[in-house]
Each structure stands twice: as structure tokens, then as C-alpha cells.
C-alpha positions in Angstrom: -6.1 13.2 -18.7 -6.7 10.1 -16.6 -8.6 7.1 -18.3 -11.0 5.2 -16.0 -13.0 2.4 -17.2 -16.1 0.6 -15.5 -15.9 -3.0 -15.4 -18.0 -6.1 -14.6 -16.7 -6.8 -11.2 -16.6 -10.1 -9.6 -17.6 -9.8 -5.9 -19.1 -11.7 -3.0 -22.7 -12.2 -2.4 -23.4 -9.6 0.5 -24.0 -12.1 3.2 -20.7 -13.8 2.5 -18.6 -10.6 2.3 -17.0 -10.7 5.7 -16.0 -14.3 5.5 -14.6 -13.9 1.9 -12.8 -10.4 2.0 -9.1 -10.7 3.4 -6.1 -8.7 4.0 -3.9 -7.9 1.1 -1.3 -10.6 0.1 1.7 -8.7 1.1 1.0 -7.7 4.6 1.1 -11.2 6.0 3.7 -13.9 6.1 2.7 -17.3 4.7 2.6 -18.7 8.2 0.5 -15.9 9.6 -1.8 -16.4 6.7 -2.1 -20.1 7.3 -3.0 -19.2 10.8 -5.7 -16.6 9.8 -7.5 -19.0 7.5 -7.9 -21.7 9.9 -11.6 -22.5 10.2 -12.5 -20.4 7.2 -12.3 -22.3 4.0 -13.7 -19.3 2.0 -11.1 -16.7 2.9 -9.8 -14.8 -0.2 -6.3 -15.5 1.2 -6.6 -18.9 -0.3 -6.8 -17.1 -3.7 -4.4 -14.3 -3.2 -1.9 -16.2 -1.1 -2.6 -19.9 -2.1 0.3 -21.4 -0.4 -1.7 -21.3 2.8 -3.2 -24.7 1.5 0.2 -26.5 1.4 2.8 -27.3 4.0 5.3 -25.0 5.2 8.4 -25.4 2.7 6.3 -25.6 -0.3 7.8 -23.2 -2.9 5.3 -20.4 -3.0 6.2 -19.4 -6.5 5.5 -23.0 -7.9 3.1 -23.9 -10.6 1.0 -26.0 -8.1 0.5 -23.0 -5.8 -0.6 -20.8 -8.7 -3.0 -23.3 -9.9 -4.5 -23.8 -6.4 -5.2 -19.9 -6.4 -7.2 -20.3 -9.7 -9.0 -23.5 -8.3 -9.9 -21.6 -5.1 -11.4 -18.7 -7.1 -13.4 -21.0 -9.3 -14.8 -22.7 -6.2 -15.8 -19.4 -4.7 -17.8 -18.7 -7.9 -19.2 -22.2 -8.4 -20.3 -22.5 -4.8 -22.3 -19.3 -5.3 -20.1 -17.0 -2.8 -19.2 -14.8 -5.6 -20.9 -13.4 -8.5 -20.1 -11.2 -11.5 -22.2 -8.1 -12.3 -24.1 -8.3 -15.4 -23.0 -4.9 -16.7 -19.8 -2.6 -16.3 -19.9 -0.7 -13.0 -17.8 1.5 -10.9 -17.8 1.1 -7.1 -17.1 3.4 -4.3 -15.3 1.9 -1.4 -15.2 3.6 2.0 -12.9 2.6 4.9 -13.3 3.9 8.3 -10.7 3.4 11.0 -11.3 5.0 14.5 -12.6 8.6 13.4 -10.9 8.6 10.1 -12.7 7.8 6.8 -11.6 7.8 3.1 -13.7 6.9 0.1 -12.2 5.8 -3.1 -13.4 4.8 -6.6 -12.8 1.2 -7.8 -12.0 1.2 -11.3 -9.9 0.1 -14.2 -7.0 2.3 -15.1 -4.8 2.3 -18.3 -1.5 0.0 -18.5 -0.6 2.6 -21.2 -0.8 5.5 -18.8 1.3 3.6 -16.3 4.0 2.9 -19.0 4.1 6.5 -20.2 4.2 8.0 -16.6 0.7 9.5 -16.4 0.1 7.1 -13.5 3.1 8.2 -11.4 5.4 6.1 -9.2 7.5 6.9 -6.2 9.1 3.5 -5.4 11.4 1.0 -7.1 10.1 -2.6 -7.7 11.9 -6.0 -7.3 11.7 -8.2 -10.4 11.1 -11.3 -8.6 8.1 -9.7 -6.9 6.8 -8.4 -10.1 7.1 -11.9 -11.7 5.2 -13.5 -8.8 2.2 -11.2 -9.1 2.4 -11.4 -12.9 2.3 -15.2 -12.8 -0.4 -15.2 -10.2 -2.5 -13.1 -12.6 -1.8 -15.3 -15.7 -2.8 -18.4 -13.8 -6.0 -17.1 -12.3 -6.7 -14.9 -15.3 -7.9 -12.3 -12.7 -6.5 -9.2 -10.9 -7.4 -10.1 -7.3 -5.7 -7.3 -5.4 -6.2 -3.7 -6.2 -3.6 -1.0 -6.5 -4.1 2.0 -4.1 -3.7 5.2 -5.8 -4.3 9.1 -5.1 -5.7 11.7 -7.2 -5.9 15.5 -6.5 -9.4 16.1 -5.5 -11.9 18.3 -7.5 -15.3 19.6 -6.5 -17.0 17.6 -9.3 -15.7 14.3 -8.1 -16.3 15.2 -4.5 -20.0 16.0 -5.4 -20.5 12.6 -7.2 -18.9 10.7 -4.3 -21.2 12.5 -1.8 -24.3 11.8 -3.7 -23.6 8.1 -4.3 -22.9 7.6 -0.7 -26.1 8.9 0.6 -27.6 5.8 -0.5 -27.4 2.5 1.6 -24.3 0.8 0.8 -24.2 -2.7 -0.8 -21.6 -3.9 1.8 -21.1 -2.7 5.4 -19.0 -4.8 7.6 -16.1 -4.5 10.3 -13.1 -6.7 9.7 -11.3 -8.4 12.6 -8.9 -5.3 12.9 -11.7 -2.9 13.7 -11.8 -1.3 10.2 -15.3 -0.6 8.8 -15.7 -1.5 5.2 -18.7 -0.1 3.1 -19.1 -0.3 -0.7 -21.5 1.2 -3.3 -22.1 0.1 -6.8 -22.3 2.8 -9.5 -24.3 1.3 -12.3 -26.2 4.3 -13.5 -25.1 5.2 -17.0 -25.3 9.0 -16.4 -23.1 8.8 -13.2 -20.7 6.6 -15.0 -20.3 9.1 -17.8 -20.0 11.9 -15.3 -17.2 10.2 -13.5 -15.3 9.2 -16.7 -15.5 13.1 -17.6 -14.4 14.4 -14.2 -11.5 12.1 -14.0 -10.5 12.9 -17.7 -9.7 16.5 -16.6 -7.0 15.2 -14.2 -3.3 15.5 -15.0 -2.5 12.2 -13.6 -2.8 9.7 -10.9 -0.2 8.7 -8.2 0.4 5.1 -6.9 0.3 5.2 -3.2 0.6 1.5 -2.5 0.7 -1.4 -5.0 3.8 -0.7 -7.1 4.4 -4.3 -7.7 0.9 -5.1 -8.6 0.8 -2.3 -11.1 4.1 -3.4 -12.5 2.8 -6.9 -12.7 -0.3 -5.7 -14.7 1.9 -4.1 -17.2 4.0 -7.1 -17.6 0.9 -9.3 -18.0 -0.2 -6.9 -20.8 3.2 -7.2 -22.4 3.0 -10.9 -22.4 -0.7 -11.1 -23.7 0.0 -8.5 -26.5 2.9 -10.6 -27.8 0.5 -13.7 -27.8 -2.2 -11.7 -29.6 -1.7 -11.0 -33.2 -4.9 -9.0 -33.4 -4.0 -6.8 -30.4 -6.1 -3.5 -30.6 -5.2 -1.8 -27.1 -8.8 -2.2 -25.8 -8.5 -5.7 -24.7 -9.2 -6.3 -21.0 -5.6 -7.0 -20.1 -4.6 -3.3 -21.1 -6.3 -2.2 -17.9 -5.8 -2.9 -14.2 -7.7 -2.8 -11.0 -7.3 0.3 -8.9 -8.9 2.1 -6.1 -8.4 6.0 -6.3 -8.6 8.1 -3.3 -8.8 11.9 -2.9 -5.4 13.4 -1.5 -7.4 15.6 0.9 -8.9 12.3 2.8 -5.6 10.4 3.2 -3.0 10.5 5.8 0.2 8.7 6.2 1.5 7.1 9.3 5.2 7.2 10.4 7.6 4.4 9.6 9.9 4.0 12.5 13.5 2.5 12.7 15.3 0.1 14.9 19.0 -0.7 14.7 20.8 -3.9 16.0 23.9 -2.2 17.5 25.6 1.1 18.0 28.7 0.1 16.2 30.7 -0.3 19.2 30.0 3.1 20.7 28.7 4.0 24.2 25.6 6.0 24.3 27.4 9.2 25.4 29.6 8.8 22.1 26.5 8.3 20.1 24.8 11.5 21.2 28.2 13.5 21.1 28.3 12.4 17.4 24.8 13.4 16.7 25.3 16.9 18.1 27.0 17.7 14.8 23.7 17.8 12.9 21.1 17.7 15.8 20.4 19.5 19.1 20.0 16.6 21.6 17.9 16.8 24.7 16.9 14.0 27.1 13.1 13.5 27.4 11.0 12.2 30.3 8.8 9.8 28.4 8.2 8.5 24.8 8.9 11.0 22.0 6.1 11.2 19.3 7.6 13.8 17.0 5.1 16.6 16.3 6.9 18.4 13.4 9.2 17.7 10.4 12.9 17.1 11.2 12.1 16.2 14.7 13.1 12.7 15.9 13.0 10.6 18.9 15.9 8.4 20.0 15.4 5.6 22.5 18.4 3.6 24.0 19.3 2.1 27.3 15.7 2.9 28.8 16.1 6.6 28.0 14.5 8.8 25.3 16.0 11.9 23.6 14.6 14.5 21.3 16.7 15.2 18.3 16.0 18.5 16.5 17.8 18.7 13.1 20.0 21.6 12.6 19.3 24.1 9.6 21.8 23.7 6.7 22.4 20.0 7.5 20.3 18.9 4.4 18.9 20.1 1.2 15.6 21.5 2.1 14.6 22.3 -1.5 15.1 18.7 -2.8 11.7 16.9 -2.9 13.0 13.4 -1.7 16.2 14.3 0.1 14.0 16.6 2.4 11.8 13.8 3.5 12.4 13.2 7.2 13.4 9.5 6.8 16.1 10.6 4.1 17.4 13.2 6.7 17.7 10.7 9.4 19.7 8.6 7.0 22.0 11.2 5.6 22.6 12.9 9.1 22.6 10.0 11.5 22.2 6.5 10.2 24.9 6.6 7.4 27.6 8.8 9.0 27.3 7.7 12.7 26.0 4.1 12.5 27.4 3.2 9.1 24.3 2.1 7.5 25.1 2.8 3.9 22.2 1.3 2.3 18.8 0.7 4.3 17.4 -1.4 1.6 20.2 -4.1 2.1 21.8 -3.6 5.6 20.8 -6.4 7.9 21.5 -4.2 10.9 18.3 -2.1 10.4 14.6 -3.0 10.5 11.3 -0.9 10.3 8.4 -0.6 12.3 5.0 0.6 11.1 3.6 3.6 12.8 0.4 1.6 13.4 2.2 -0.2 16.3 3.1 2.9 18.1 6.3 3.9 19.9 5.6 1.3 22.5 6.8 -1.3 20.0 10.0 0.6 19.8 10.4 0.4 23.5 9.6 -3.3 23.6 12.0 -4.1 20.9 15.0 -2.2 22.4 14.3 -3.4 26.1 14.1 -7.0 24.8 17.6 -6.5 23.4 16.6 -7.4 20.0 17.8 -4.0 19.1 20.1 -1.4 20.5 18.5 1.8 19.6 15.2 3.0 18.0 14.2 6.2 16.2 10.6 7.7 15.9 9.8 9.9 13.0 7.3 12.5 11.9 5.3 11.0 9.0 5.7 12.2 5.5 2.7 14.2 4.1 0.7 13.3 1.1 1.6 16.3 -0.6 5.5 15.5 -0.1 4.7 12.2 -1.9 2.9 13.9 -4.8 5.9 16.3 -5.0 8.3 13.5 -5.3 6.3 11.7 -7.9 5.9 14.9 -10.0 9.6 15.5 -9.8 10.1 11.9 -11.1 12.0 10.9 -8.0 11.6 8.1 -5.7 10.6 8.3 -2.0 13.3 7.0 0.5 12.7 3.4 1.4 10.1 2.7 4.0 8.8 6.1 4.2 5.0 5.6 4.1 2.8 3.6 6.0 -0.9 3.8 4.7 -3.7 2.7 7.0 -6.3 1.5 6.8 -5.5 -1.4 4.3 -7.7 -2.3 1.4 -9.4 -5.7 1.6 -8.8 -8.1 -1.2 -11.8 -10.0 -2.6 -14.3 -7.3 -2.3 -14.0 -6.6 -6.1 -12.1 -8.8 -8.5 -11.3 -8.0 -12.2 -11.6 -10.9 -14.5 -9.3 -10.8 -17.6 -11.4 -13.0 -19.8 -14.6 -11.4 -21.0 
């Protein structure tokens, strides 16, 4: 069973949506966000990343920064740029990038189901990042950035989505990155009941992106439950803002790797060592892998194709058989000495949205010595890892397009 709850969303007046909606807080550095909000006092980055209102060097986790986020949210409301719906609703949110579209349900999901594993995770979280988002929620009394989750699609849900999106959307705008954003408000009682019933038949949900936001919501629920002697479990803080996308509409982009040095080896030595677990062949141009366990290697202005040899990894293990894990166990660790890619300062990661051209640029500029292009993990692989209670290898999934923050906000105070 998966519990979903309609809610009274706080959202921009339609004519202000393009100026208010912003990228999520965690895809920009503080300085990048400061640059982006110049000339736009109404950007939602001033709410979900409020350090943009302070000079560089201001502690971003300080009380004054969190308070500024609250003040900026209140100003958007008081100035009439955002308004709260009068009754609980669901919302359908469609993103279109190039020829790809995906439509998700904006809803509240259960902290209890998150805590008991019905909402499944595939990443570890860092306590300091969880505390930051929990503190942000506590100060603003709002969940301002949605979690991005996946469900296994069903024909009943598909039919409701298709019927709803035949109507004109409430919002329809293109953000500065070229992504089209559309949203429909679902306020009809019968449609709401049908959605609740259809999702109740699901065995669970899967977090795709937003592990820290969901963990922060659970932490806030824990804090507020402790403060509330009359806790019932139905309070608004027991639920968190989530956008649920069907598995068959999503795709994952690769997450490529760059390494700063060859550990003192010449390229010929590097490739000779690689031949233990890979067949290695030079390639005339950039290598964009077209199947699992094929990798591109770029070094000294030359591309090579690496084909993983059978038997060099456990193909039956859900997480160890992910391409990024195979590259780590067969190359990065034994040859380049990168024991822990979470902490080793010699390695960095390049989202697939940047293309292999970015790998060439980084190596040719001498910032890095070698680059690896990967085949992307599939949505089904991610779900299998989560079902097995395992964790995806670090930096294995890059989802595009990104959700905008500020399109719908969940206020904790009813």
C-alpha cells in the first residue's frame, strides 16, 4: 500500500510562475545561485537557498540565513505572487526536454512509510545535509523542494493522468535551460479518490532524487512529534512533498568519471594492466558506450574502448553489477588505487547532460589525466537495487530534466 494525500498547495499566480520557479537548491553552488538571482528579486532561490541575499563567506547554515528564507517566502505571499489553494488538491507536473516528456503526481507521502521502508531508498545520506534541510523546514515551516520518486506504472494511473492532461494546464512555461514545465490542478473529489485508490494498490515507492530532503522531513516529524503531547499521526508534519513519476517514462543519463593522475604510469602501462579485466581497442573518435559493461577511456588525446570480460564481476548481484561499480572494482581500485570514490580527492564526476565533450575538455586542459565514459544505469536496475535493500554505487544516476522548486510548496501550518 502507498499512501498519498492531497494538500492545499502554495503556488505562484500563473503570470508570475516563470520568475518565481527556480532550480533546486542542490544543483547550484552559492555563488552560482547569487549570479542567477541578479535582477530577479522574486526567484525562489531566495527561499530555498537564502544565502544568496548575503555576502560570500556568510555561514550558510546560520540562523540569520534560515530566517531570511522564511522572510522571503512570506514576502512572496504578502506581495501576491503566491497564493494557497482553498481546498486540498493533487497536481500533475509534466517536464519536457527535447523529445522526452514525463508526467508526475505532486502529492504528500507518508513519513511512516519512509521510516518503515515502504518508500525505498538507494543512497546513503550525510547527517550535516539532512540537518540543513531539516532546519530549513523548521524555520520556514514549509517543505519548499519536492522529493523526486518513482512508482511502477499501472493502467489505472496512466488513464487518470491521460484524462487530466487533456485539459489546458494551469502553468505552461519554458525555463532558461530549455525545459518546458506544465502543471494541472486536480481538485475534483472523484479524481482525487480514484488516485488515492489506485496508489493504495502499489507495493511501494522508490526515491530517485531527494534522499536528503526525505530524510530531513522524517527528522522534522521526529522533532515535532516530540514537542506535541497530543500527537495523533495525522498532523501535517507526518507527510512530505513528493513528485511521483511512472517508471516507464523515466530515463537515466550516465555519470562519467575523471581522474587527476595515472598513479605514475605511462599510458601503455595503464592499458596493459586494464587488459586483465577488459579487452582494449583504440577508437577514432569519442566513445559513447552503447551497451552495459562497455566503457570509453580518454587519455593523451586518444580514445579507447574497454569491453568488460565475462567473469570479472558478479553479474547476479544487484548493485555490484551496475556499470559504475564494475568500473570501480575492475579498474579504478586495482589499477589507479582509488579505494573509496566517495572520499578520494583524485576523482571527480561529470553528469551525462554535459556530454563526452566535457571529458575531452577537462583532460586536454590538464586538469585531469584520464576520463571514463559510461553506459547509464537503467530505471529497472535502480528499482532492483532498492528492492534488494542495497545501495547504488555512488554517483551512478543522473536524472534529467530537474524539477523546479517553488511551483508547489507544502506549508506545515494548517
